C-alpha positions in Angstrom: -15.7 -8.6 30.1 -17.9 -5.9 30.2 -18.4 -3.3 27.7 -19.9 -0.2 30.1 -21.6 3.0 29.0 -23.5 5.5 30.5 -27.0 4.3 30.2 -28.8 1.9 33.2 -29.4 -2.2 31.8 -33.2 -1.1 32.2 -32.7 0.7 27.9 -31.8 -3.0 27.1 -35.5 -4.2 27.8 -36.8 -1.2 26.4 -36.9 -2.6 22.9 -38.7 -5.3 23.7 -41.7 -3.0 22.9 -40.5 -2.0 19.4 -39.4 -5.5 18.5 -43.2 -6.9 19.1 -44.3 -4.7 16.9 -41.8 -5.7 13.8 -42.3 -9.1 15.0 -45.9 -10.1 13.1 -44.2 -8.7 9.8 -40.6 -9.3 9.6 -38.9 -11.8 12.3 -35.3 -10.9 11.3 -34.6 -8.5 13.5 -36.1 -10.9 16.6 -33.9 -13.8 15.0 -30.6 -11.8 14.9 -31.6 -10.1 18.7 -32.0 -14.0 19.9 -29.0 -15.3 18.1 -27.1 -12.3 19.4 -27.6 -12.5 23.0 -27.4 -16.3 23.0 -23.6 -16.1 21.7 -22.9 -13.3 23.9 -24.0 -16.0 27.1 -21.7 -18.5 25.4 -18.7 -16.0 25.0 -19.4 -14.6 28.8 -19.4 -18.5 29.8 -16.2 -19.4 28.5 -14.3 -16.5 30.6 -16.0 -17.8 33.8 -15.4 -21.3 33.4 -12.1 -23.7 33.2 -11.8 -27.1 33.4 -15.1 -27.7 35.1 -14.6 -25.0 37.6 -16.0 -21.5 37.9 -13.3 -19.3 37.8 -15.3 -15.6 37.9 -18.7 -16.0 38.9 -19.6 -12.3 37.7 -18.9 -13.8 33.8 -21.2 -16.7 34.8 -24.0 -14.5 36.1 -23.8 -12.3 32.7 -24.2 -15.2 30.9 -27.4 -16.3 32.6 -28.6 -12.6 32.3 -28.1 -12.7 28.6 -29.5 -15.9 28.2 -32.7 -14.6 30.0 -32.8 -11.6 27.5 -32.6 -14.3 24.7 -35.6 -16.3 26.2 -37.6 -12.7 26.5 -36.9 -12.3 22.9 -37.9 -15.8 21.7 -41.2 -14.6 23.4 -41.4 -12.4 20.3 -41.3 -14.8 17.9 -44.3 -16.2 15.9 -46.8 -18.0 18.0 -45.9 -21.7 16.1 -42.3 -21.7 16.9 -42.4 -19.8 20.6 -42.5 -22.6 22.8 -40.2 -24.9 21.2 -37.2 -21.8 20.8 -37.7 -21.0 24.2 -37.5 -24.5 25.8 -34.1 -25.0 23.5 -32.9 -21.5 25.1 -33.9 -23.2 28.5 -31.6 -26.4 27.2 -28.8 -23.7 27.3 -29.6 -22.5 30.8 -29.5 -26.2 32.1 -25.6 -26.7 30.8 -24.6 -23.9 32.7 -26.4 -24.5 35.6 -24.5 -28.2 35.3 -21.2 -26.4 34.7 -20.6 -28.1 31.3 -17.6 -27.3 29.2 -17.8 -24.0 27.5 -17.3 -25.9 24.0 -20.6 -27.6 24.7 -22.2 -24.4 25.4 -21.0 -23.1 22.3 -22.3 -26.2 20.2 -25.6 -26.0 22.0 -25.8 -22.0 20.9 -24.7 -22.6 17.8 -26.8 -25.3 16.7 -30.4 -23.5 18.3 -29.6 -20.0 16.5 -28.3 -22.1 13.3 -31.9 -24.1 13.3 -33.8 -20.8 14.0 -32.4 -18.4 11.1 -32.7 -21.4 9.2 -36.4 -21.9 10.2 -37.0 -18.1 9.3 -34.9 -17.8 6.4 -32.6 -15.2 8.0 -29.2 -14.4 7.9 -27.2 -13.9 10.4 -24.4 -11.5 11.1 -24.7 -9.4 8.3 -20.8 -8.1 8.5 -19.5 -5.3 5.4 -18.1 -6.6 2.9 -15.7 -3.8 3.0 -13.5 -3.1 6.1 -15.8 -0.2 8.3 -14.3 3.3 8.9 -11.7 3.4 11.5 -12.1 7.5 11.3 -16.1 6.9 11.7 -15.2 4.8 14.4 -13.1 7.0 16.2 -15.3 9.6 16.3 -18.5 7.5 17.5 -16.1 6.0 20.4 -15.0 9.6 21.5 -18.8 10.8 21.2 -20.1 7.4 22.9 -17.6 5.5 24.5 -14.6 7.7 25.7 -16.4 9.7 29.1 -16.9 5.8 30.2 -14.0 3.4 28.7 -11.4 6.8 28.7 -10.1 7.9 25.4 -7.0 5.1 25.3 -10.0 2.7 26.5 -8.4 1.7 29.9 -12.1 2.0 31.1 -10.8 5.2 33.4 -13.1 7.8 31.2 -14.7 10.2 34.4 -18.2 9.3 33.6 -17.2 5.7 34.2 -15.6 6.6 37.9 -18.9 5.5 39.9 -20.5 2.9 38.1 -20.2 -0.5 39.5 -19.5 -2.8 38.0 -16.4 -0.6 36.6 -16.3 0.4 32.8 -13.8 -2.9 30.7 -10.3 -2.2 30.1 -10.4 -2.4 26.5 -6.6 -2.6 26.4 -6.5 -5.8 28.6 -4.6 -8.5 26.9 -7.5 -11.2 28.0 -9.8 -9.4 25.2 -7.7 -11.7 22.8 -10.4 -14.2 22.8 -12.4 -11.8 21.4 -13.4 -10.9 17.6 -14.6 -7.4 16.3 -18.0 -9.0 15.3 -18.2 -9.8 19.2 -17.5 -6.1 20.1 -20.3 -5.6 17.5 -22.7 -7.8 19.3 -22.4 -5.7 22.6 -22.3 -2.3 20.9 -25.4 -3.5 19.6 -27.3 -5.3 22.3 -25.8 -4.0 25.5 -24.5 -5.6 28.3 -26.7 -7.6 31.1 -25.9 -6.6 34.4 -24.1 -3.4 33.8 -24.5 0.1 32.9 -24.1 -0.5 28.8 -26.9 -0.1 27.0 -27.7 -1.3 24.0 -27.1 1.2 20.9 -29.1 -0.6 18.4 -31.7 2.0 18.0 -29.2 4.9 18.7 -26.4 4.4 16.1 -26.8 3.2 12.4 -25.3 -0.4 12.1 -22.4 1.1 10.2 -21.6 3.3 12.9 -21.6 0.1 15.3 -19.4 -1.8 13.1 -17.0 1.3 13.1 -16.9 1.8 16.4 -16.5 -2.0 17.3 -13.4 -2.0 14.8 -12.0 0.9 16.2 -12.4 -0.7 19.8 -11.2 -3.8 18.9 -7.9 -2.1 17.7 -7.2 -0.1 20.8 -5.4 -2.6 22.7 -3.3 -3.6 19.7 -0.1 -1.4 18.4 0.8 0.6 15.1 -0.3 -1.7 12.3 3.1 -2.8 10.1 3.7 -5.2 7.6 1.7 -6.3 4.6 -1.9 -8.0 4.8 -1.7 -11.6 3.0 -4.5 -11.9 0.0 -6.0 -14.4 2.1 -6.8 -12.1 5.0 -8.0 -9.0 3.4 -11.9 -10.1 3.4 -13.2 -7.9 6.5 -16.4 -10.5 6.2 -13.9 -13.2 7.1 -11.5 -12.0 9.8 -14.5 -10.3 11.5 -15.6 -13.5 13.1 -12.2 -14.0 13.9 -10.7 -13.5 17.3 -7.3 -12.0 17.8 -6.2 -15.4 19.0 -7.7 -17.1 16.1 -6.0 -14.9 13.7 -2.3 -15.2 15.4 -2.4 -18.6 14.7 -4.0 -18.8 11.5 -0.7 -16.7 10.4 1.7 -18.9 12.3 2.2 -17.3 15.9 2.5 -19.6 18.8 2.6 -18.7 22.2 2.9 -15.3 23.4 2.6 -12.7 20.4 5.8 -10.3 20.2 5.1 -6.6 19.5 6.3 -7.1 15.3 3.7 -9.6 15.7 0.5 -7.8 17.2 1.3 -4.9 14.9 1.3 -7.3 11.9 -2.2 -8.2 13.3 -3.2 -4.4 13.6 -2.4 -4.3 10.1 -4.9 -6.9 9.0 -7.3 -5.7 11.1 -7.4 -2.2 9.8 -6.6 -3.1 5.9 -8.4 -0.8 3.9 -9.2 -2.0 0.5 -9.7 1.4 -0.9 -11.2 2.0 -4.4 -8.7 4.1 -7.1 -8.5 7.4 -6.2 -10.2 6.7 -2.4 -6.7 7.8 -0.6 -6.5 11.0 -2.8 -10.2 12.2 -1.8 -9.1 11.7 1.7 -6.2 13.4 1.4 -7.9 16.4 -0.5 -10.4 16.5 2.6 -7.8 17.0 5.1 -6.2 20.0 3.3 -9.7 21.7 3.1 -10.5 21.3 6.7 -7.1 22.2 7.4 -7.8 25.3 5.4 -10.8 26.3 6.8 -8.8 25.7 10.4 -6.2 28.3 9.2 -8.8 30.4 8.3 -11.0 30.5 11.7 -7.4 31.1 12.9 -6.8 34.3 11.1 -10.4 35.3 12.3 -10.0 35.2 16.0 -12.0 31.9 16.5 -9.3 29.5 17.9 -11.6 27.3 19.8 -13.8 26.8 16.3 -10.1 26.2 14.8 -9.3 23.5 16.9 -12.1 21.8 16.3 -11.5 21.8 12.8 -8.4 20.9 12.9 -9.4 17.7 14.7 -11.6 17.0 12.4 -9.1 17.2 9.8 -6.9 14.8 11.7 -10.0 12.6 12.2 -10.8 12.1 8.5 -6.6 11.7 8.4 -7.0 8.7 10.5 -8.9 7.2 7.2 -5.3 6.7 5.8 -3.0 6.9 8.6 -2.6 3.2 9.2 -1.9 2.8 5.8 1.0 5.7 6.1 2.2 3.7 9.1 2.0 0.7 7.5 4.7 2.0 5.1 6.8 4.6 7.1 6.2 4.9 10.7 8.3 8.0 11.1 6.3 10.2 8.9 3.2 8.8 10.2 4.9 9.9 13.8 5.3 13.2 12.2 2.2 13.9 11.4 0.3 13.2 14.2 2.6 15.9 16.0 2.0 18.2 13.6 -1.8 17.7 13.7 -1.3 17.9 17.6 0.7 21.3 17.6 -1.9 22.9 15.1 -4.3 21.8 17.3 -2.9 23.3 20.5 -1.5 26.4 18.8 -4.8 27.3 17.3 -6.6 27.2 20.6 -3.9 29.1 21.8 -3.8 31.7 19.2 -0.8 31.4 17.2 1.3 34.4 15.7 1.0 34.7 12.2 4.4 33.6 11.6 4.1 30.5 13.7 0.9 29.9 11.2 2.7 30.1 8.2 5.4 27.7 9.4 3.2 25.0 10.9 1.0 25.1 8.0 4.2 24.7 5.9 5.2 21.9 7.6 1.7 19.9 7.3 1.4 20.6 4.0 4.9 19.1 3.3 4.2 16.0 5.5 0.8 15.7 3.6 2.2 15.4 0.4 4.8 13.1 1.4 2.5 11.0 3.0 -0.3 10.9 0.0 2.6 9.7 -2.1 3.4 6.8 -0.2 -0.3 5.4 0.2 -1.6 6.3 -3.3 1.5 6.4 -5.7 1.6 3.2 -7.1 1.6 2.5 -10.8 -0.7 0.1 -12.3 0.3 -3.3 -12.6 0.3 -2.8 -16.9 2.5 0.1 -16.8 4.9 -1.7 -14.7 5.0 -5.2 -16.6 5.4 -2.5 -20.1 8.3 -0.7 -18.6 9.9 -4.0 -17.4 9.2 -5.3 -20.8 10.8 -2.5 -22.9 13.4 -2.2 -21.0 14.8 -5.3 -21.4 14.0 -6.0 -24.7 16.0 -2.6 -25.6 18.9 -3.1 -23.3 19.2 -7.0 -24.3 18.3 -6.1 -28.2 21.0 -3.6 -28.1 23.4 -6.0 -26.7 22.7 -8.4 -29.3 23.5 -6.3 -31.6 26.4 -4.9 -30.3 27.6 -8.7 -30.1 26.6 -9.5 -33.6 28.5 -6.9 -35.1 31.7 -7.9 -33.5 31.3 -11.3 -34.7 30.7 -10.1 -38.1 33.2 -7.6 -38.1 35.6 -10.5 -37.3 34.5 -12.7 -40.1 34.9 -9.9 -42.5 38.4 -9.4 -41.2 39.6 -13.1 -41.8 39.8 -13.3 -37.9 36.8 -15.4 -37.2 38.7 -17.8 -35.4 38.8 -14.9 -32.7 35.3 -15.6 -31.7 36.0 -17.3 -28.9 37.3 -14.0 -27.0 34.2 -11.6 -27.7 32.3 -14.8 -26.2 34.8 -14.7 -22.8 34.4 -10.9 -22.9 30.3 -11.3 -23.2 30.3 -13.7 -20.2 32.3 -11.9 -17.7 30.2 -8.7 -18.8 27.0 -10.7 -17.8 28.5 -11.9 -14.7 30.0 -8.6 -13.8 26.1 -7.2 -14.2 24.9 -9.8 -11.8 27.1 -9.2 -9.3 26.6 -5.2 -9.8 23.1 -6.0 -8.8 23.9 -8.0 -5.9 26.3 -5.1 -4.6 23.5 -2.1 -5.1 21.1 -4.3 -3.3 23.3 -5.4 -0.8 24.1 -1.3 0.3 20.4 -0.8 0.2 19.9 -3.4 2.7 22.7 -2.7 5.4 21.8 1.4 5.2 17.7 1.1 6.1 18.2 4.3 7.8 18.9 6.0 4.5 17.0 3.9 2.5 15.2 7.1 1.1 17.9 8.8 0.2 19.6 6.0 -1.4 16.5 5.4 -3.5 16.2 8.9 -4.4 19.6 8.9 -5.4 19.3 6.0 -7.6 16.2 7.2 -9.5 17.7 10.6 -10.1 21.4 8.5 -11.4 18.9 6.6 -13.4 17.2 9.5 -14.8 20.6 11.0 -16.1 21.5 7.4 -17.8 18.2 6.9 -19.2 18.2 10.6 -20.8 21.4 9.9 -22.1 20.4 7.0 -23.6 17.6 8.3 -24.9 19.5 10.8 -26.4 22.3 8.5 -27.7 19.6 6.6 -29.6 17.9 9.5 -31.2 21.5 10.1 -32.2 21.8 7.3 -34.1 18.8 7.1 -35.8 20.2 7.3 -38.8 21.5 3.8 -39.5 24.4 4.3 -42.0 26.1 5.4 -38.4 25.3 2.3 -36.6 28.4 0.2 -37.9 30.7 2.7 -38.1 30.0 3.3 -34.4 30.7 -0.3 -33.3 33.3 -0.5 -35.7 35.6 2.1 -34.1 35.1 0.9 -31.0 36.8 -2.5 -31.6 39.1 -1.6 -34.7 42.6 -1.1 -32.2 41.5 -4.4 -30.3 41.4 -6.8 -33.4 44.5 -4.9 -35.2 46.3 -5.4 -31.9 46.2 -9.0 -32.0 45.7 -9.4 -27.9 43.1 -11.9 -26.9 42.6 -9.6 -23.7 42.0 -6.6 -25.7 39.5 -8.2 -28.0 37.7 -9.8 -24.6 38.1 -6.5 -23.1 36.4 -4.6 -25.9 33.3 -6.8 -25.6 33.4 -7.0 -22.0 32.9 -3.0 -22.1 30.6 -3.3 -24.6 27.9 -5.6 -22.9 28.7 -4.6 -19.7 27.4 -1.3 -20.0 24.5 -2.4 -21.0 24.0 -4.8 -18.1 24.9 -2.1 -15.6 22.0 0.4 -17.3 19.7 -2.7 -16.7 20.5 -3.2 -13.5 20.4 0.6 -12.6 17.3 1.0 -14.6 15.4 -2.3 -12.8 16.5 -0.8 -9.2 14.7 2.7 -10.1 11.6 1.1 -11.4 11.3 -1.3 -8.4 11.8 2.0 -6.1 9.0 3.8 -8.4 6.6 0.6 -8.0 6.6 1.0 -4.4 6.6 -1.9 -1.6 3.5 -4.2 -2.4 2.8 -5.6 -5.6 5.6 -4.6 -7.6 7.4 -8.1 -8.3 4.8 -9.9 -10.3 4.4 -7.1 -12.8 7.9 -6.3 -13.2 9.1 -10.1 -13.4 6.0 -10.9 -15.9 7.6 -8.3 -18.1 11.5 -9.7 -17.9 9.8 -12.7 -18.8 8.5 -11.8 -21.8 11.5 -9.3 -22.9 13.5 -12.7 -22.7 11.1 -14.6 -24.7 11.2 -11.8 -27.5 15.0 -11.7 -27.1 15.6 -15.1 -27.6 13.2 -15.1 -31.1 15.2 -12.0 -31.8 18.5 -13.7 -31.4 17.6 -17.2 -33.5 16.2 -14.8 -36.1 19.4 -12.8 -36.5 21.9 -15.7 -36.2 19.9 -18.5 -37.9 18.1 -17.0 -40.5 19.8 -13.9 -41.2 16.7 -11.3 -40.6 17.9 -7.7 -40.4 16.3 -5.6 -38.1 14.5 -2.3 -39.0 16.7 -0.5 -36.7 15.3 2.9 -37.2 12.1 2.5 -35.6 13.6 0.5 -33.1 15.9 3.6 -32.1 13.3 6.2 -32.2 10.6 4.4 -30.4 12.7 3.3 -27.4 14.4 6.4 -27.7 10.8 8.1 -26.6 10.0 5.4 -24.3 13.6 5.8 -22.3 12.5 9.5 -22.1 9.1 8.9 -20.9 11.0 6.7 -18.1 13.4 9.6 -17.2 10.9 12.2 -16.9 8.7 9.6 -14.5 12.1 8.8 -12.5 13.0 12.2 -12.3 9.8 13.9 -10.3 9.9 10.4 -8.4 13.3 10.2 -7.5 13.1 14.1 -6.2 10.1 13.2 -4.0 12.4 10.3 -2.8 15.0 13.1 -2.0 12.5 15.0 0.1 11.2 11.9 2.0 14.4 11.2 3.3 14.9 15.1 4.2 17.5 15.6 1.8 15.5 18.5 0.0 13.1 20.6 1.1 9.2 20.4 0.0 7.9 23.7 -1.0 4.3 22.9 -2.1 2.6 24.4 -5.1 -1.0 24.4 -4.4 -1.9 25.5 -8.1 0.2 22.4 -9.4 -1.4 19.0 -10.9 -0.9 15.2 -9.2 -0.1 12.6 -12.0 1.6 10.1 -10.2 1.7 7.6 -13.3 4.0 10.5 -14.9 6.2 11.2 -11.7 4.3 14.8 -11.4 3.6 16.2 -8.0 2.7 19.2 -7.0 6.1 20.7 -5.4 8.7 23.4 -6.8 11.8 20.8 -6.5 10.2 17.9 -8.8 8.4 20.1 -11.4 11.7 22.1 -11.4 13.5 18.9 -12.6 10.8 17.8 -14.6 11.3 21.4 -16.6 15.0 20.8 -17.0 14.8 17.6 -18.7 11.9 18.9 -20.9 14.4 21.9 -21.9 17.2 19.0 -22.5 14.8 16.9 -24.6 13.8 20.0 -26.6 17.1 21.0 -27.1 18.2 17.4 -28.1 15.4 17.3 -30.6 16.6 20.6 -32.3 20.0 19.7 -32.6 19.3 16.2 -34.0 16.4 17.0 -36.7 17.4 20.8 -37.3 20.9 21.9 -36.1 22.9 18.6 -37.2 21.3 17.6 -40.7 21.8 21.3 -41.8 25.5 21.3 -40.9 25.9 18.5 -42.5 24.4 19.5 -45.8 26.6 22.6 -45.3 29.5 20.2 -45.1 28.9 17.8 -47.6 28.5 21.0 -50.6 32.3 22.1 -49.1 33.8 18.7 -48.9 31.8 16.5 -51.4 34.1 13.7 -51.9 35.3 13.0 -48.7 31.6 13.2 -47.3 30.8 10.9 -50.1 33.2 8.2 -49.3 32.5 8.4 -45.7 28.7 7.9 -46.3 29.4 5.3 -48.7 31.4 3.4 -46.4 28.6 3.4 -43.6 26.1 2.6 -46.1 28.0 -0.5 -47.4 27.3 -2.4 -43.9 23.9 -0.7 -43.3 21.6 -3.5 -41.2 24.6 -5.8 -40.8 24.1 -6.7 -37.1 
């Protein structure tokens, strides 16, 4: 399990003088080095011994070499502690000479290193709180490790061809027992008896951690799946081997590719701060702009290097993109490779323009995939208002129907209304099941279905918001409801009355199902369920209170503010869904993506810098302005003119409506 570098092992010992100088003032570096070398010895010994027999003599020999280094390091401790610590290290050597069990050696190492650390009040293995930069790790690996270990970590680098022992194959499945901190130890200390040096003085701790994490991922497939909250703390997972993490997540036996992909997702989980992914994409675009400018100036080699830098920057979010859309990540990798190759080969202007446009569109989609996540509060409020508005409208409609029956002397037919309402609720639930089933059986067309759902939701939301706006005059409300049920009541048919109630309520139910599906889509794959469900529960509680207030205590609701406020909110949601719906269709390949470099990006409003999404939202704004002009300027003026021409007719109609104003 050797990690081989390019310098001789003597570099490991060359650090001793520097540590000798540090010891009198600060024993921390010596204590940490002692603990690290002793632990590495235990790791190597575990690989070399099984069931009391030596199965890999070279691994046991490496363990002895690490312990020899630990003994030398113990000699750098203050005089009062030196002899006792050296004797403790010697006790580990005796266990190895006796071919003791690896667990016994591990326990002795843990006991000794913990005691030394406590004696000097030193914290061992200060792991980073946040996951190291994988992009930086890739750069460090390429510059410091790839010449021996190979680009893909298979131990086939050109500089390692003459080394003995040869460089380790970092993709070997036997490394499943190693953790990122084990890689960090080897990078820090080097590997005894091999050509791999210590990088303690050559790389910063951050760079060593980044390289360690990158190296630990080389044998794993691309990450897939959501990372449980319990495994998002790198300070904890860095100490767990792959085997331990697999066992902790319930994997037994030989792990499948899917399970290894989930392990990779845990290892590479980045708890990005808000806006950090946006900063990464901005840097990628800036680096690509520089690369394309270099191509235009005829400096293909420099352009290829700058394009590679852009790809390395993209690596910071590549695994997040792949976890949510593997196909998009593959397309981006291919596009980056094409740009690097063609930049070095002197691409023609037309080809350069095409490559630039394709990569810009892919990056736009990737940024939406990674960074476009509404806040939980925003999702909660949208969910709450949706249910409260749709449910309140259903209550008002049913209440109006029941009141109308009582006033017309048909109170005995209330049961028909209840049957229609119950059937509408059942049909709404069935609609939700059917809609979700369509999504489940058509995964290949998921982006297209999501986009179409959001576009349809946009149209319905806008219609409903305009309908509510046009009903802000409360005197029209009762007339609107009564006109829909008059024929059913006078006809005397129970089916007709139940059907009228069904249609009135099912319309609300269908809208609710459609809107919630669009809301889940807009929220993305992670963190959507809880705030949306919380909004549903809060909305349901409000509806219960409203229902009791209306039916038990005869409370009259202020319908005019209700219509006005919900109309504005529904229009806001329609505007957001319009932008996100077009974005989903672009991601599904049903619409082109025309980037507008000057346009802003405001995911909370569904605003993206593409001609198609901004065009759809511009149409919606135009329709909204037209609706406002019609509702508040043209229609009132038209009604005034009509009232002047036919005062009696209008007065009688208005009076009839006003008589029932507010009666639900």
